[in-house]
ChimeraX commands (.cxc) that place a marker at each C-alpha (Angstrom):
marker #1 position 0.20,0.05,0.17 radius 0.5
marker #1 position 1.39,3.35,-1.15 radius 0.5
marker #1 position 1.42,5.94,1.65 radius 0.5
marker #1 position 2.67,9.83,1.37 radius 0.5
marker #1 position 3.83,12.55,3.27 radius 0.5
marker #1 position 2.55,15.91,3.83 radius 0.5
marker #1 position 4.02,18.77,6.27 radius 0.5
marker #1 position 2.05,21.92,6.54 radius 0.5
marker #1 position 3.54,24.70,8.53 radius 0.5
marker #1 position 2.51,28.27,9.45 radius 0.5
marker #1 position 4.66,30.70,9.19 radius 0.5
marker #1 position 6.81,32.15,11.59 radius 0.5
marker #1 position 5.80,35.04,13.30 radius 0.5
marker #1 position 5.22,38.18,11.52 radius 0.5
marker #1 position 5.68,42.41,12.99 radius 0.5
marker #1 position 1.64,42.16,13.28 radius 0.5
marker #1 position 1.47,38.99,15.13 radius 0.5
marker #1 position 3.40,40.85,18.05 radius 0.5
marker #1 position 0.86,43.46,18.31 radius 0.5
marker #1 position -1.72,41.10,18.48 radius 0.5
marker #1 position -3.52,42.67,15.03 radius 0.5
marker #1 position -5.67,40.53,12.40 radius 0.5
marker #1 position -2.44,40.37,9.67 radius 0.5
marker #1 position -4.57,38.65,6.62 radius 0.5
marker #1 position -3.84,39.84,3.43 radius 0.5
marker #1 position -1.58,43.23,4.50 radius 0.5
marker #1 position 1.81,41.58,3.59 radius 0.5
marker #1 position 4.88,41.96,6.18 radius 0.5
marker #1 position 8.26,40.35,6.75 radius 0.5
marker #1 position 8.84,37.92,9.73 radius 0.5
marker #1 position 10.13,39.57,12.98 radius 0.5
marker #1 position 13.25,38.38,14.63 radius 0.5
marker #1 position 11.16,35.57,16.55 radius 0.5
marker #1 position 9.49,34.47,13.39 radius 0.5
marker #1 position 12.91,34.25,11.86 radius 0.5
marker #1 position 14.08,31.79,14.82 radius 0.5
marker #1 position 11.47,29.84,14.43 radius 0.5
marker #1 position 11.33,29.23,10.41 radius 0.5
marker #1 position 15.09,27.92,10.97 radius 0.5
marker #1 position 14.06,25.69,13.97 radius 0.5
marker #1 position 11.00,24.23,11.87 radius 0.5
marker #1 position 14.08,23.51,9.25 radius 0.5
marker #1 position 16.57,21.94,11.58 radius 0.5
marker #1 position 13.48,20.17,12.78 radius 0.5
marker #1 position 13.08,18.47,9.54 radius 0.5
marker #1 position 16.31,18.28,8.80 radius 0.5
marker #1 position 16.94,15.61,11.99 radius 0.5
marker #1 position 13.82,13.47,10.69 radius 0.5
marker #1 position 16.00,13.08,7.57 radius 0.5
marker #1 position 13.30,14.34,5.10 radius 0.5
marker #1 position 13.85,15.06,1.82 radius 0.5
marker #1 position 11.68,17.26,0.28 radius 0.5
marker #1 position 10.59,17.19,-3.23 radius 0.5
marker #1 position 8.68,20.33,-3.71 radius 0.5
marker #1 position 7.45,23.01,-1.61 radius 0.5
marker #1 position 4.16,25.02,-1.77 radius 0.5
marker #1 position 3.66,28.82,-0.59 radius 0.5
marker #1 position 1.41,31.62,-0.52 radius 0.5
marker #1 position 2.30,34.64,-2.75 radius 0.5
marker #1 position 2.76,36.58,0.84 radius 0.5
marker #1 position 6.46,37.68,2.06 radius 0.5
marker #1 position 6.22,36.23,5.52 radius 0.5
marker #1 position 5.17,32.67,4.07 radius 0.5
marker #1 position 7.74,32.70,0.94 radius 0.5
marker #1 position 10.44,33.55,3.37 radius 0.5
marker #1 position 9.69,30.97,6.19 radius 0.5
marker #1 position 9.98,28.51,3.38 radius 0.5
marker #1 position 13.57,29.70,2.00 radius 0.5
marker #1 position 14.89,29.58,5.82 radius 0.5
marker #1 position 13.34,25.82,6.16 radius 0.5
marker #1 position 15.22,25.08,2.82 radius 0.5
marker #1 position 18.13,26.43,4.01 radius 0.5
marker #1 position 18.52,25.06,7.46 radius 0.5
marker #1 position 17.69,21.53,5.50 radius 0.5
marker #1 position 20.40,22.22,2.66 radius 0.5
marker #1 position 17.61,21.85,0.48 radius 0.5
marker #1 position 17.33,25.35,-1.28 radius 0.5
marker #1 position 17.43,23.88,-4.48 radius 0.5
marker #1 position 13.88,22.22,-4.19 radius 0.5
marker #1 position 11.43,23.94,-6.67 radius 0.5
marker #1 position 9.10,26.54,-4.88 radius 0.5
marker #1 position 5.24,27.05,-6.27 radius 0.5
marker #1 position 3.63,30.09,-5.05 radius 0.5
marker #1 position -0.21,30.58,-5.45 radius 0.5
marker #1 position -2.69,33.26,-3.83 radius 0.5
marker #1 position -5.07,30.46,-3.25 radius 0.5
marker #1 position -2.99,29.85,-0.40 radius 0.5
marker #1 position -2.85,33.40,1.63 radius 0.5
marker #1 position -4.40,33.46,4.89 radius 0.5
marker #1 position -8.24,34.28,5.16 radius 0.5
marker #1 position -8.98,37.75,3.86 radius 0.5
marker #1 position -10.38,39.07,7.42 radius 0.5
marker #1 position -12.41,41.97,5.50 radius 0.5
marker #1 position -12.90,45.30,7.58 radius 0.5
marker #1 position -11.15,44.01,10.81 radius 0.5
marker #1 position -7.87,43.92,8.90 radius 0.5
marker #1 position -5.21,45.69,10.84 radius 0.5
marker #1 position -7.05,46.04,14.09 radius 0.5
marker #1 position -5.96,44.51,17.54 radius 0.5
marker #1 position -7.83,41.50,18.65 radius 0.5
marker #1 position -7.66,42.15,22.62 radius 0.5
marker #1 position -9.46,45.89,21.69 radius 0.5
marker #1 position -12.14,44.10,19.45 radius 0.5
marker #1 position -12.83,41.87,22.44 radius 0.5
marker #1 position -13.41,45.15,24.51 radius 0.5
marker #1 position -15.60,46.50,21.91 radius 0.5
marker #1 position -17.75,43.13,20.91 radius 0.5
marker #1 position -16.91,40.42,23.33 radius 0.5
marker #1 position -14.62,38.09,23.42 radius 0.5
marker #1 position -17.24,35.40,21.61 radius 0.5
marker #1 position -17.89,37.48,19.07 radius 0.5
marker #1 position -14.39,37.96,18.16 radius 0.5
marker #1 position -13.78,33.56,18.55 radius 0.5
marker #1 position -16.82,33.59,16.06 radius 0.5
marker #1 position -14.73,36.00,13.40 radius 0.5
marker #1 position -11.54,34.25,14.10 radius 0.5
marker #1 position -12.47,30.48,14.45 radius 0.5
marker #1 position -15.92,30.02,13.30 radius 0.5
marker #1 position -16.00,28.09,10.04 radius 0.5
marker #1 position -18.50,29.86,8.48 radius 0.5
marker #1 position -18.88,33.66,9.84 radius 0.5
marker #1 position -17.92,35.90,7.14 radius 0.5
marker #1 position -16.18,39.47,8.79 radius 0.5
marker #1 position -17.52,42.72,7.14 radius 0.5
marker #1 position -16.31,43.26,4.17 radius 0.5
marker #1 position -13.72,45.52,3.56 radius 0.5
marker #1 position -14.74,48.91,1.65 radius 0.5
marker #1 position -12.63,51.25,-0.36 radius 0.5
marker #1 position -12.15,53.88,2.36 radius 0.5
marker #1 position -10.06,51.11,4.17 radius 0.5
marker #1 position -6.43,51.92,5.26 radius 0.5
marker #1 position -5.27,49.13,3.89 radius 0.5
marker #1 position -7.81,48.20,0.68 radius 0.5
marker #1 position -5.27,50.44,-1.64 radius 0.5
marker #1 position -2.40,48.26,-0.25 radius 0.5
marker #1 position -4.09,44.84,-1.21 radius 0.5
marker #1 position -5.78,45.68,-4.19 radius 0.5
marker #1 position -3.23,47.52,-5.93 radius 0.5
marker #1 position -0.90,44.80,-5.14 radius 0.5
marker #1 position 1.02,44.22,-8.05 radius 0.5
marker #1 position 1.59,40.27,-7.26 radius 0.5
marker #1 position -1.92,39.95,-8.03 radius 0.5
marker #1 position -1.72,41.23,-11.55 radius 0.5
marker #1 position 1.13,39.11,-12.04 radius 0.5
marker #1 position -0.22,36.54,-11.11 radius 0.5
marker #1 position -2.87,36.88,-13.32 radius 0.5
marker #1 position -5.71,36.81,-10.80 radius 0.5
marker #1 position -9.02,38.42,-11.72 radius 0.5
marker #1 position -10.32,41.27,-9.81 radius 0.5
marker #1 position -13.47,39.63,-9.40 radius 0.5
marker #1 position -11.89,36.81,-7.82 radius 0.5
marker #1 position -9.92,38.61,-5.24 radius 0.5
marker #1 position -12.37,38.37,-2.21 radius 0.5
marker #1 position -13.27,41.38,0.27 radius 0.5
marker #1 position -13.95,39.13,3.34 radius 0.5
marker #1 position -13.61,35.63,3.88 radius 0.5
marker #1 position -14.86,33.01,6.39 radius 0.5
marker #1 position -13.08,29.65,6.77 radius 0.5
marker #1 position -15.56,27.52,4.38 radius 0.5
marker #1 position -14.80,30.36,1.77 radius 0.5
marker #1 position -10.93,29.89,2.59 radius 0.5
marker #1 position -11.65,26.24,1.69 radius 0.5
marker #1 position -13.74,27.01,-1.29 radius 0.5
marker #1 position -10.80,29.16,-2.64 radius 0.5
marker #1 position -7.92,26.87,-2.03 radius 0.5
marker #1 position -9.45,23.29,-3.33 radius 0.5
marker #1 position -8.97,24.25,-7.18 radius 0.5
marker #1 position -5.07,24.62,-6.65 radius 0.5
marker #1 position -5.08,21.52,-3.92 radius 0.5
marker #1 position -6.62,19.57,-6.09 radius 0.5
marker #1 position -4.69,21.00,-9.67 radius 0.5
marker #1 position -1.77,21.40,-8.35 radius 0.5
marker #1 position -0.83,19.78,-4.73 radius 0.5
marker #1 position -2.27,16.96,-5.63 radius 0.5
marker #1 position -1.29,15.70,-8.22 radius 0.5
marker #1 position 2.35,15.76,-7.12 radius 0.5
marker #1 position 1.45,13.93,-3.73 radius 0.5
marker #1 position 0.18,11.30,-6.01 radius 0.5
marker #1 position 3.68,10.77,-7.67 radius 0.5
marker #1 position 4.89,9.95,-4.58 radius 0.5
marker #1 position 6.45,13.24,-3.96 radius 0.5
marker #1 position 7.11,14.94,-0.24 radius 0.5
marker #1 position 5.59,18.18,-0.09 radius 0.5
marker #1 position 5.98,21.14,2.36 radius 0.5
marker #1 position 3.17,23.88,2.39 radius 0.5
marker #1 position 4.19,26.95,3.90 radius 0.5
marker #1 position 1.26,28.54,4.63 radius 0.5
marker #1 position -0.83,30.18,7.02 radius 0.5
marker #1 position -2.90,29.48,10.08 radius 0.5
marker #1 position -6.25,29.37,8.55 radius 0.5
marker #1 position -5.02,28.40,4.98 radius 0.5
marker #1 position -3.70,24.83,6.73 radius 0.5
marker #1 position -6.37,24.86,9.24 radius 0.5
marker #1 position -8.83,24.48,6.20 radius 0.5
marker #1 position -6.83,21.69,4.58 radius 0.5
marker #1 position -6.77,20.01,8.13 radius 0.5
marker #1 position -10.39,20.30,8.23 radius 0.5
marker #1 position -10.51,18.65,4.08 radius 0.5
marker #1 position -7.87,16.07,4.68 radius 0.5
marker #1 position -8.96,15.02,8.62 radius 0.5
marker #1 position -12.85,15.29,8.35 radius 0.5
marker #1 position -12.84,17.72,11.11 radius 0.5
marker #1 position -16.33,19.10,11.55 radius 0.5
marker #1 position -17.47,22.59,11.32 radius 0.5
marker #1 position -17.80,23.03,14.86 radius 0.5
marker #1 position -14.61,21.23,15.91 radius 0.5
marker #1 position -12.48,22.90,13.34 radius 0.5
marker #1 position -12.79,26.26,15.99 radius 0.5
marker #1 position -10.62,24.33,18.15 radius 0.5
marker #1 position -7.92,23.05,16.08 radius 0.5
marker #1 position -5.19,25.78,17.20 radius 0.5
marker #1 position -1.61,25.96,14.73 radius 0.5
marker #1 position 1.30,27.89,16.16 radius 0.5
marker #1 position 3.54,29.80,14.07 radius 0.5
marker #1 position 6.42,27.77,12.91 radius 0.5
marker #1 position 5.44,24.78,14.08 radius 0.5
marker #1 position 5.48,21.80,11.51 radius 0.5
marker #1 position 2.76,19.43,11.06 radius 0.5
marker #1 position 3.32,16.21,10.00 radius 0.5
marker #1 position 0.91,14.17,8.02 radius 0.5
marker #1 position 0.94,10.56,6.74 radius 0.5
marker #1 position -1.73,9.76,4.30 radius 0.5
marker #1 position -2.95,6.22,2.94 radius 0.5
marker #1 position -3.61,6.21,-1.05 radius 0.5
marker #1 position -7.28,8.10,-0.51 radius 0.5
marker #1 position -5.08,10.66,0.82 radius 0.5
marker #1 position -6.88,9.81,4.51 radius 0.5
marker #1 position -4.52,10.05,7.36 radius 0.5
marker #1 position -3.09,7.16,8.48 radius 0.5
marker #1 position -2.60,8.29,12.09 radius 0.5
marker #1 position -3.28,11.61,14.08 radius 0.5
marker #1 position -1.39,14.84,12.69 radius 0.5
marker #1 position 1.91,15.19,14.77 radius 0.5
marker #1 position 2.69,18.59,15.44 radius 0.5
marker #1 position 6.95,18.68,15.43 radius 0.5
marker #1 position 9.13,20.25,18.34 radius 0.5
marker #1 position 9.71,20.42,22.06 radius 0.5
marker #1 position 6.04,19.56,23.44 radius 0.5
marker #1 position 5.68,21.49,25.97 radius 0.5
marker #1 position 6.28,24.40,24.16 radius 0.5
marker #1 position 4.27,23.92,21.68 radius 0.5
marker #1 position 1.25,23.48,24.11 radius 0.5
marker #1 position 2.22,26.88,25.62 radius 0.5
marker #1 position 2.31,28.20,21.89 radius 0.5
marker #1 position -1.14,26.89,21.46 radius 0.5
marker #1 position -1.97,28.42,24.90 radius 0.5
marker #1 position -0.91,32.29,23.96 radius 0.5
marker #1 position -2.43,31.62,20.37 radius 0.5
marker #1 position -5.88,31.08,21.84 radius 0.5
marker #1 position -5.64,34.03,24.68 radius 0.5
marker #1 position -4.93,36.00,21.12 radius 0.5
marker #1 position -9.17,37.33,20.97 radius 0.5
marker #1 position -9.07,38.06,24.58 radius 0.5
marker #1 position -9.38,41.37,26.46 radius 0.5
marker #1 position -6.24,39.67,27.98 radius 0.5
marker #1 position -4.63,38.66,24.90 radius 0.5
marker #1 position -1.33,39.93,23.52 radius 0.5
marker #1 position -0.40,38.13,20.57 radius 0.5
marker #1 position -1.95,37.14,17.08 radius 0.5
marker #1 position -1.26,35.09,14.57 radius 0.5
marker link #1:1,2 radius 0.2
marker link #1:2,3 radius 0.2
marker link #1:3,4 radius 0.2
marker link #1:4,5 radius 0.2
marker link #1:5,6 radius 0.2
marker link #1:6,7 radius 0.2
marker link #1:7,8 radius 0.2
marker link #1:8,9 radius 0.2
marker link #1:9,10 radius 0.2
marker link #1:10,11 radius 0.2
marker link #1:11,12 radius 0.2
marker link #1:12,13 radius 0.2
marker link #1:13,14 radius 0.2
marker link #1:14,15 radius 0.2
marker link #1:15,16 radius 0.2
marker link #1:16,17 radius 0.2
marker link #1:17,18 radius 0.2
marker link #1:18,19 radius 0.2
marker link #1:19,20 radius 0.2
marker link #1:20,21 radius 0.2
marker link #1:21,22 radius 0.2
marker link #1:22,23 radius 0.2
marker link #1:23,24 radius 0.2
marker link #1:24,25 radius 0.2
marker link #1:25,26 radius 0.2
marker link #1:26,27 radius 0.2
marker link #1:27,28 radius 0.2
marker link #1:28,29 radius 0.2
marker link #1:29,30 radius 0.2
marker link #1:30,31 radius 0.2
marker link #1:31,32 radius 0.2
marker link #1:32,33 radius 0.2
marker link #1:33,34 radius 0.2
marker link #1:34,35 radius 0.2
marker link #1:35,36 radius 0.2
marker link #1:36,37 radius 0.2
marker link #1:37,38 radius 0.2
marker link #1:38,39 radius 0.2
marker link #1:39,40 radius 0.2
marker link #1:40,41 radius 0.2
marker link #1:41,42 radius 0.2
marker link #1:42,43 radius 0.2
marker link #1:43,44 radius 0.2
marker link #1:44,45 radius 0.2
marker link #1:45,46 radius 0.2
marker link #1:46,47 radius 0.2
marker link #1:47,48 radius 0.2
marker link #1:48,49 radius 0.2
marker link #1:49,50 radius 0.2
marker link #1:50,51 radius 0.2
marker link #1:51,52 radius 0.2
marker link #1:52,53 radius 0.2
marker link #1:53,54 radius 0.2
marker link #1:54,55 radius 0.2
marker link #1:55,56 radius 0.2
marker link #1:56,57 radius 0.2
marker link #1:57,58 radius 0.2
marker link #1:58,59 radius 0.2
marker link #1:59,60 radius 0.2
marker link #1:60,61 radius 0.2
marker link #1:61,62 radius 0.2
marker link #1:62,63 radius 0.2
marker link #1:63,64 radius 0.2
marker link #1:64,65 radius 0.2
marker link #1:65,66 radius 0.2
marker link #1:66,67 radius 0.2
marker link #1:67,68 radius 0.2
marker link #1:68,69 radius 0.2
marker link #1:69,70 radius 0.2
marker link #1:70,71 radius 0.2
marker link #1:71,72 radius 0.2
marker link #1:72,73 radius 0.2
marker link #1:73,74 radius 0.2
marker link #1:74,75 radius 0.2
marker link #1:75,76 radius 0.2
marker link #1:76,77 radius 0.2
marker link #1:77,78 radius 0.2
marker link #1:78,79 radius 0.2
marker link #1:79,80 radius 0.2
marker link #1:80,81 radius 0.2
marker link #1:81,82 radius 0.2
marker link #1:82,83 radius 0.2
marker link #1:83,84 radius 0.2
marker link #1:84,85 radius 0.2
marker link #1:85,86 radius 0.2
marker link #1:86,87 radius 0.2
marker link #1:87,88 radius 0.2
marker link #1:88,89 radius 0.2
marker link #1:89,90 radius 0.2
marker link #1:90,91 radius 0.2
marker link #1:91,92 radius 0.2
marker link #1:92,93 radius 0.2
marker link #1:93,94 radius 0.2
marker link #1:94,95 radius 0.2
marker link #1:95,96 radius 0.2
marker link #1:96,97 radius 0.2
marker link #1:97,98 radius 0.2
marker link #1:98,99 radius 0.2
marker link #1:99,100 radius 0.2
marker link #1:100,101 radius 0.2
marker link #1:101,102 radius 0.2
marker link #1:102,103 radius 0.2
marker link #1:103,104 radius 0.2
marker link #1:104,105 radius 0.2
marker link #1:105,106 radius 0.2
marker link #1:106,107 radius 0.2
marker link #1:107,108 radius 0.2
marker link #1:108,109 radius 0.2
marker link #1:109,110 radius 0.2
marker link #1:110,111 radius 0.2
marker link #1:111,112 radius 0.2
marker link #1:112,113 radius 0.2
marker link #1:113,114 radius 0.2
marker link #1:114,115 radius 0.2
marker link #1:115,116 radius 0.2
marker link #1:116,117 radius 0.2
marker link #1:117,118 radius 0.2
marker link #1:118,119 radius 0.2
marker link #1:119,120 radius 0.2
marker link #1:120,121 radius 0.2
marker link #1:121,122 radius 0.2
marker link #1:122,123 radius 0.2
marker link #1:123,124 radius 0.2
marker link #1:124,125 radius 0.2
marker link #1:125,126 radius 0.2
marker link #1:126,127 radius 0.2
marker link #1:127,128 radius 0.2
marker link #1:128,129 radius 0.2
marker link #1:129,130 radius 0.2
marker link #1:130,131 radius 0.2
marker link #1:131,132 radius 0.2
marker link #1:132,133 radius 0.2
marker link #1:133,134 radius 0.2
marker link #1:134,135 radius 0.2
marker link #1:135,136 radius 0.2
marker link #1:136,137 radius 0.2
marker link #1:137,138 radius 0.2
marker link #1:138,139 radius 0.2
marker link #1:139,140 radius 0.2
marker link #1:140,141 radius 0.2
marker link #1:141,142 radius 0.2
marker link #1:142,143 radius 0.2
marker link #1:143,144 radius 0.2
marker link #1:144,145 radius 0.2
marker link #1:145,146 radius 0.2
marker link #1:146,147 radius 0.2
marker link #1:147,148 radius 0.2
marker link #1:148,149 radius 0.2
marker link #1:149,150 radius 0.2
marker link #1:150,151 radius 0.2
marker link #1:151,152 radius 0.2
marker link #1:152,153 radius 0.2
marker link #1:153,154 radius 0.2
marker link #1:154,155 radius 0.2
marker link #1:155,156 radius 0.2
marker link #1:156,157 radius 0.2
marker link #1:157,158 radius 0.2
marker link #1:158,159 radius 0.2
marker link #1:159,160 radius 0.2
marker link #1:160,161 radius 0.2
marker link #1:161,162 radius 0.2
marker link #1:162,163 radius 0.2
marker link #1:163,164 radius 0.2
marker link #1:164,165 radius 0.2
marker link #1:165,166 radius 0.2
marker link #1:166,167 radius 0.2
marker link #1:167,168 radius 0.2
marker link #1:168,169 radius 0.2
marker link #1:169,170 radius 0.2
marker link #1:170,171 radius 0.2
marker link #1:171,172 radius 0.2
marker link #1:172,173 radius 0.2
marker link #1:173,174 radius 0.2
marker link #1:174,175 radius 0.2
marker link #1:175,176 radius 0.2
marker link #1:176,177 radius 0.2
marker link #1:177,178 radius 0.2
marker link #1:178,179 radius 0.2
marker link #1:179,180 radius 0.2
marker link #1:180,181 radius 0.2
marker link #1:181,182 radius 0.2
marker link #1:182,183 radius 0.2
marker link #1:183,184 radius 0.2
marker link #1:184,185 radius 0.2
marker link #1:185,186 radius 0.2
marker link #1:186,187 radius 0.2
marker link #1:187,188 radius 0.2
marker link #1:188,189 radius 0.2
marker link #1:189,190 radius 0.2
marker link #1:190,191 radius 0.2
marker link #1:191,192 radius 0.2
marker link #1:192,193 radius 0.2
marker link #1:193,194 radius 0.2
marker link #1:194,195 radius 0.2
marker link #1:195,196 radius 0.2
marker link #1:196,197 radius 0.2
marker link #1:197,198 radius 0.2
marker link #1:198,199 radius 0.2
marker link #1:199,200 radius 0.2
marker link #1:200,201 radius 0.2
marker link #1:201,202 radius 0.2
marker link #1:202,203 radius 0.2
marker link #1:203,204 radius 0.2
marker link #1:204,205 radius 0.2
marker link #1:205,206 radius 0.2
marker link #1:206,207 radius 0.2
marker link #1:207,208 radius 0.2
marker link #1:208,209 radius 0.2
marker link #1:209,210 radius 0.2
marker link #1:210,211 radius 0.2
marker link #1:211,212 radius 0.2
marker link #1:212,213 radius 0.2
marker link #1:213,214 radius 0.2
marker link #1:214,215 radius 0.2
marker link #1:215,216 radius 0.2
marker link #1:216,217 radius 0.2
marker link #1:217,218 radius 0.2
marker link #1:218,219 radius 0.2
marker link #1:219,220 radius 0.2
marker link #1:220,221 radius 0.2
marker link #1:221,222 radius 0.2
marker link #1:222,223 radius 0.2
marker link #1:223,224 radius 0.2
marker link #1:224,225 radius 0.2
marker link #1:225,226 radius 0.2
marker link #1:226,227 radius 0.2
marker link #1:227,228 radius 0.2
marker link #1:228,229 radius 0.2
marker link #1:229,230 radius 0.2
marker link #1:230,231 radius 0.2
marker link #1:231,232 radius 0.2
marker link #1:232,233 radius 0.2
marker link #1:233,234 radius 0.2
marker link #1:234,235 radius 0.2
marker link #1:235,236 radius 0.2
marker link #1:236,237 radius 0.2
marker link #1:237,238 radius 0.2
marker link #1:238,239 radius 0.2
marker link #1:239,240 radius 0.2
marker link #1:240,241 radius 0.2
marker link #1:241,242 radius 0.2
marker link #1:242,243 radius 0.2
marker link #1:243,244 radius 0.2
marker link #1:244,245 radius 0.2
marker link #1:245,246 radius 0.2
marker link #1:246,247 radius 0.2
marker link #1:247,248 radius 0.2
marker link #1:248,249 radius 0.2
marker link #1:249,250 radius 0.2
marker link #1:250,251 radius 0.2
marker link #1:251,252 radius 0.2
marker link #1:252,253 radius 0.2
marker link #1:253,254 radius 0.2
marker link #1:254,255 radius 0.2
marker link #1:255,256 radius 0.2
marker link #1:256,257 radius 0.2
marker link #1:257,258 radius 0.2
marker link #1:258,259 radius 0.2
marker link #1:259,260 radius 0.2
view
């Protein structure tokens, strides 16, 4: 029986992560901690003696840079990297740039949790008057990637993230996995969560409790039907991973200090 190896990686911490802001489609670099997280992820994969055949990333810098650092640490910089906007972070619409803890003070922690973690709730859409509207919709990367403007979202639920991600998964990633290639997807918290929901059959309700910290590789072993052979494995120091998960879960609380 054929088995396949897939690795998912949420990018290393970015500048807005430290500020507990909704990052979404606003481009930003990795923070000093994020640089270390990406390199640590690469060392973990090297210690597992994993040989990558292809890497897929979003078109956002924090995802791409994380992939580069991982490959550098693995001494596999030659591995092909394919970028797609369909692996971008969830589009948080009008919430982009806002502080999560401040939003919890204004709207309540439960509402912020629904915006952040629920499967089918779409945040208010971004308007042309939004301070980051031009930053996103005049970004040259989307015209270079030949993305029709009507396909660029104004806000997304996790369900809508999965819907825009699946054509790329089925048309570009899945064929490479079926060829027996070991694949790394360096993307974002919500694009990775959406893929996990699809692959593991996680319910609409339970996906709200799936948390992925920055810079922690997720190892999946899949069978011939692309179903998990065993539970996903988060690689690294398990105590530190649990602490990182706790911090992510606190982001939408009044006392939260960091963001995803």
